[in-house]
Residue, then its C-alpha position, 0 to 999 in steps of 0.5 A: m819845630d818840637y811841638e812838645g817844646i812850645r811853651p806859653t808866654s812868660p781856595r774859599a776862605f774858610k770861616i770857622c769862627g763868628g757868628s751874628h754880631g748882637t745875639p748872644g751865644i749859647p753858653l759853652e760849659s766846660s772846666a779848664l782841665d777838660y779844655r786842656d785835655r781837648i787842646k792836648t787832643l787836638g794838638a796829637a790829631l794834627e801831629r803837633p803835640l803840645s806841652a802841658g804849659a801851652a795847653e794851659s795857656l790856650a785853655r785859659f783863652a777858651e775859658e774867656v772866649a766861652l765867658w763872653n760868649r754868654k753875652m755876645n756871640l763870639t763864636a758859632a761853636r756850641k760844644p767844648t770840642a767844636l770850640v777848641e777846634v775853631l780856636f786853635a786848629d789853625a794856630v797850631v799849624l801857624a806856630d810852625e816856624e816854616v809857616v810863621p818865621r821866627d821873630a815875625q812882625v804879623l798883621d792880622v786882618g779881620s780878627g774876630a774874637g782873636a783866633p788864630a791870632i791870639p793863640l798864635a802869640l801864645l804858642r810863639e813868644d817871639v812874635s809880635l802881632t797887630l790885630v785889625e777888627p772894626l766890630h767894637k765889641r770884638v775889639a773889647f773882648m780881644r783887648h780884654a783877653i790880650g790884658k788877662l793873658g799878659l800879651g799887652g807888650r806884644v799883641r795890639v788891636l786896632e779898631r778899624k777896616l782896612a781897604p785897598g790903598d790905605a796907608a801904612l798902619e800903626g805897628a808897621p812894618f810888618s814881615l808877614a800878613m794873615s786873614r782868615a775869611t775876611l776876603a776872597p783868597a785872591d782879593w785877601l792876597a792882593l791887599g795883604l801884599e800891600h802891607a807885608p812881603r809875606v802873606l799867608v792865605l788860608t783856604a778850604a774848598q778851592e785852590a790857593p790863588e795865582a799872583v803876578n807879583a807874588t810866588a807861592s813858597h810854602a804850603v801846609s794842608y791838614a784835616l780837621p779832626s771832627t769832620s776830616a775837612t782839609r785846610t791849606i795855609t799857602a804862603y806867598e812871597r812879594g816880588 
């Protein structure tokens, strides 16, 4: 995939976004231009250069997160560079069509502040997403951001939890399910396979889980620029 051509729309599971539910976050002061520059730098560091348009679109989302973080704790990031990495590093890798196939119908469970799902939607206009999140304040933010960014036709948010054995969700069938830090990797893989034939497991410290009813079909590893910590996304196919 040519990442310069990306345009905006017109192991242990790792958790790099979030914080306490009620305490407002520290304001993240940065201009839109500053966010764009940091996003472009992140894409280059991940060897997936982003177009100016893609960086602009992502910067608008970063601004919304920073603004809302003044009244609720959407992210533990306290500096603009950390915020950009938290919000966008995974999404930039997920935007590869080898990871998220073209025209995917994506289920994202435990969406938190909307990353990486909303940034993925901004980078991939062919993808539609259903985001599942039980916390009302985060749901309110995501619905606001989705409307502000013009994603309402492709991205929906369900305010609920998802447990093993739950019935099919609104928006089903899904071709792919993903989650970041909601469950232990093996537990997430089992739950994800109940809802989609392809499941992405995002891991950090340990190896990706084994599964009797799924096969690992693709894996990509990358290092976070600020810490050099390695992350891995493994795709599993049901059957």
